[in-house]
C-alpha positions in Angstrom: 76.3 126.0 177.7 76.7 122.7 177.2 75.7 120.5 180.5 79.9 118.8 180.8 81.3 122.8 180.7 79.6 123.3 183.8 82.0 123.2 186.4 79.6 120.9 189.1 78.9 118.8 186.6 82.6 117.9 185.3 83.9 117.8 189.0 80.9 114.9 189.5 81.5 113.1 186.2 85.6 113.4 187.0 84.9 111.7 190.1 82.8 109.1 188.8 85.6 108.4 186.2 88.1 108.2 189.2 86.1 105.8 191.6 85.4 103.4 188.7 89.7 103.7 187.9 90.0 102.5 191.4 88.9 99.5 190.8 90.9 98.4 188.1 93.5 96.7 190.5 90.8 94.4 191.7 89.6 93.6 188.3 90.5 90.5 186.1 92.7 92.6 184.1 94.7 90.3 181.4 98.5 91.4 182.0 100.5 91.8 179.3 104.6 90.0 179.5 103.6 88.3 182.4 107.5 86.3 181.7 109.4 89.6 182.1 109.5 90.0 185.8 111.9 92.7 187.3 112.6 94.0 191.3 110.7 97.0 192.2 110.7 99.8 195.1 108.5 102.6 196.2 109.6 106.3 196.1 108.2 109.2 197.3 109.5 112.6 196.0 108.9 115.9 197.8 107.6 118.6 195.5 105.9 122.0 196.2 102.4 120.2 195.0 103.1 117.6 197.8 104.6 114.4 197.7 104.5 112.5 194.8 104.8 108.7 194.7 106.6 106.5 192.2 107.6 102.8 191.2 111.1 102.3 190.5 111.7 99.5 188.4 115.1 98.5 188.3 117.3 96.0 185.6 118.6 93.1 186.1 122.4 94.6 185.2 124.5 95.2 188.0 125.3 98.4 186.8 124.7 101.9 187.6 121.7 102.0 185.1 120.3 104.9 183.3 117.0 106.5 184.5 113.7 106.6 182.2 111.0 108.6 183.9 107.4 107.5 182.7 104.5 109.1 183.1 100.7 107.5 182.5 97.9 108.3 180.3 94.1 109.4 181.8 92.9 112.1 180.4 94.6 114.5 183.2 92.1 113.1 185.7 92.6 109.6 186.4 95.3 108.4 188.7 96.6 104.6 187.5 99.9 104.6 187.1 99.6 100.4 187.2 98.4 100.6 183.6 101.8 101.1 182.5 103.4 98.4 184.3 103.5 96.1 181.6 105.8 98.8 179.7 107.5 99.4 182.8 109.1 96.2 183.2 109.2 95.4 179.5 111.9 98.9 179.1 113.8 97.6 182.3 114.7 94.5 181.1 114.9 94.8 177.6 116.6 98.3 177.4 118.4 98.3 181.0 117.5 101.3 182.2 116.0 101.7 185.1 112.2 103.4 185.2 110.4 105.5 187.6 106.5 105.3 187.1 105.2 108.3 188.8 101.6 108.8 190.0 101.8 112.2 189.6 98.4 114.7 191.2 95.8 115.0 188.5 92.5 117.4 188.2 90.1 118.1 188.9 91.8 118.1 192.1 95.2 119.5 191.1 94.6 121.4 187.7 96.7 123.1 185.6 99.6 124.1 185.8 100.0 121.8 188.5 100.8 118.5 187.0 103.3 119.7 184.3 105.0 121.6 187.1 105.2 118.7 189.6 106.5 116.2 186.9 109.0 118.7 186.2 110.2 118.6 190.0 110.2 114.9 190.1 112.5 114.8 187.3 114.6 117.6 188.6 114.9 115.4 191.9 115.5 112.3 190.2 118.4 113.7 188.7 119.3 115.6 192.3 118.9 112.5 194.0 120.2 109.8 191.5 122.8 108.1 194.1 119.7 107.4 196.2 118.1 106.0 193.6 120.9 104.0 192.2 121.0 105.3 188.7 123.3 107.5 186.6 122.2 111.5 187.3 124.3 111.8 183.7 121.8 109.6 181.7 118.0 110.8 182.0 115.0 110.7 179.8 111.6 111.2 180.0 108.5 109.5 178.0 104.4 109.3 178.4 101.7 108.6 176.5 98.5 110.3 175.9 98.1 112.8 178.5 101.3 111.4 179.8 102.9 112.4 176.6 101.6 116.0 177.0 103.3 115.9 180.6 106.7 114.8 179.3 106.6 117.2 176.4 106.1 119.7 178.8 108.6 118.4 181.3 111.3 118.4 178.3 110.6 122.6 178.0 111.0 123.4 181.5 113.8 121.3 181.6 115.4 123.3 178.6 114.5 126.8 180.0 115.8 126.1 183.4 118.9 124.7 182.1 118.7 121.4 183.5 118.6 118.2 184.1 119.5 117.4 180.7 117.6 114.4 179.0 118.6 112.2 176.1 115.1 111.4 174.9 111.5 112.2 175.3 109.2 109.7 174.0 105.6 110.9 173.1 103.4 108.2 172.6 99.9 109.3 171.1 100.4 112.2 173.1 97.5 115.1 174.0 98.9 118.2 172.3 96.2 120.6 171.4 93.6 121.5 174.6 92.5 124.5 172.2 91.1 123.6 169.4 87.4 121.8 170.2 86.7 118.3 169.7 84.0 119.0 167.7 86.5 120.8 165.0 88.7 117.6 165.5 85.9 115.6 164.4 85.2 117.7 161.4 88.7 117.9 160.3 89.0 114.1 160.6 89.0 112.3 157.0 87.9 108.8 158.4 84.2 107.2 158.9 85.3 105.0 162.2 84.2 106.9 165.2 87.5 107.3 167.7 88.1 105.9 170.7 88.0 109.4 172.3 84.6 110.7 172.5 83.2 114.1 172.6 81.8 113.6 176.3 85.9 112.5 177.6 87.4 115.4 176.0 85.0 117.6 177.6 85.2 115.9 181.4 89.1 116.0 180.9 89.9 119.4 179.2 87.5 121.1 181.5 88.5 119.4 184.6 92.4 120.1 183.7 91.7 123.9 182.5 89.1 125.6 184.4 89.8 128.8 182.5 90.0 127.5 178.8 92.5 130.5 178.2 94.8 128.2 180.4 94.9 125.8 177.0 97.0 128.7 175.0 99.8 127.7 177.3 102.9 125.8 175.8 102.7 123.4 178.6 99.7 122.5 178.1 99.2 122.8 174.0 102.4 122.1 172.7 101.3 121.8 169.1 99.0 124.7 169.1 99.6 128.0 167.0 103.0 129.2 167.3 103.4 127.6 170.4 105.9 124.7 168.7 107.9 127.2 166.9 110.2 127.4 170.2 111.5 123.8 170.3 115.0 124.0 169.7 117.3 122.8 172.5 114.5 120.6 174.0 115.2 116.9 174.2 115.8 114.8 171.3 112.1 112.9 170.7 110.9 109.8 169.7 107.2 110.7 168.6 104.6 108.0 168.0 101.1 108.4 166.7 98.2 106.3 165.5 96.6 106.5 162.5 92.6 106.4 163.6 93.5 108.8 166.6 91.1 111.6 167.2 94.6 113.2 168.1 96.6 112.3 164.9 96.6 115.8 163.2 97.9 117.6 166.3 100.6 115.0 166.3 101.3 114.9 163.2 101.8 118.8 163.3 103.8 118.3 166.5 106.3 116.1 164.4 106.9 118.6 161.8 107.4 121.3 164.7 110.1 119.0 166.3 111.4 118.2 162.9 111.4 122.0 161.8 113.5 122.4 165.9 116.0 119.8 164.7 115.1 117.3 167.6 112.7 115.0 165.8 114.7 110.8 166.0 111.4 109.7 164.8 108.1 109.6 163.8 106.2 106.6 163.8 102.5 106.7 162.4 100.9 103.3 163.2 98.2 102.4 160.7 95.0 100.7 161.6 95.1 101.6 165.2 93.6 104.2 167.7 94.4 106.0 171.1 95.6 103.5 173.5 95.8 100.2 171.6 98.3 98.9 173.0 96.3 99.2 176.6 92.9 98.1 175.1 92.6 95.7 172.7 95.5 95.5 170.1 97.4 92.2 170.4 100.9 91.8 172.2 102.8 91.7 169.0 101.9 95.0 168.1 102.8 96.2 171.3 105.8 94.2 171.8 107.0 95.9 168.0 106.2 99.8 169.6 107.7 99.1 172.8 110.8 97.2 170.8 111.2 100.8 169.1 111.2 102.7 172.8 113.7 100.2 173.8 116.1 100.7 170.3 115.7 104.7 171.1 116.5 104.3 175.1 119.6 101.9 174.0 120.4 104.3 171.2 120.2 107.5 174.1 122.1 105.8 176.7 124.2 103.2 175.6 125.7 104.6 172.3 126.6 108.3 172.9 
């Protein structure tokens, strides 16, 4: 058995990654889009899995804005919503939406299915308490990158199955969509010579922390692009799917785009050439990040202001 498949080793590795990540706010990280500012409020959302903190970003407009719920990335184990602060400020300022940046519970302390269930509860709570938040309950959307993209599409599926709340848009940015296919199989099927950003050891820690029982990976909330899990997407929120050419997760993103298209809910699929997973946070220039964020802004404005 590979060392990182051992539960104790996985927990120790996850704890080390979480410890290093907790230092990130103290490090001298370059902050994008410093010219964009907006007011924020701290929010606490009660759920069956404990209180979930969040930060509400408010647009400058005095009108009651739509609400976009943002779920950050981090391999299902990293709790660092601040990484999406530039994105949240950008969307609030450019799209005119309020953005709720959610600090959802993560593994291994809170393994699957807690994160997707908690994210859906936050979504439902936001709709039910829109008045207190100062947002329009009839104009809601959700999105996320990497693990956050997985959780966003899981929340959209749960919203459909529960009969609400209605989501006008789901934004999936290089999402993780198949936790069944092994990293080695994904590497073998990848027709590229460049090593991907996501390394086998990272996937082992992320997936073994999130799915202590591998059979859980078969659940559509964990692996919506695996097997027939994408055959039942009709009625989920209309989707903007953004993948990256060099990403280890590119193939599952392409499969999910086809499943969304077949279900009639794909608004647009953009496959960004020449970049890898996390490009907008891990080295790509501001111009490329701005181009992608402008695409998200365009879809948010269409979903919420052009109905």
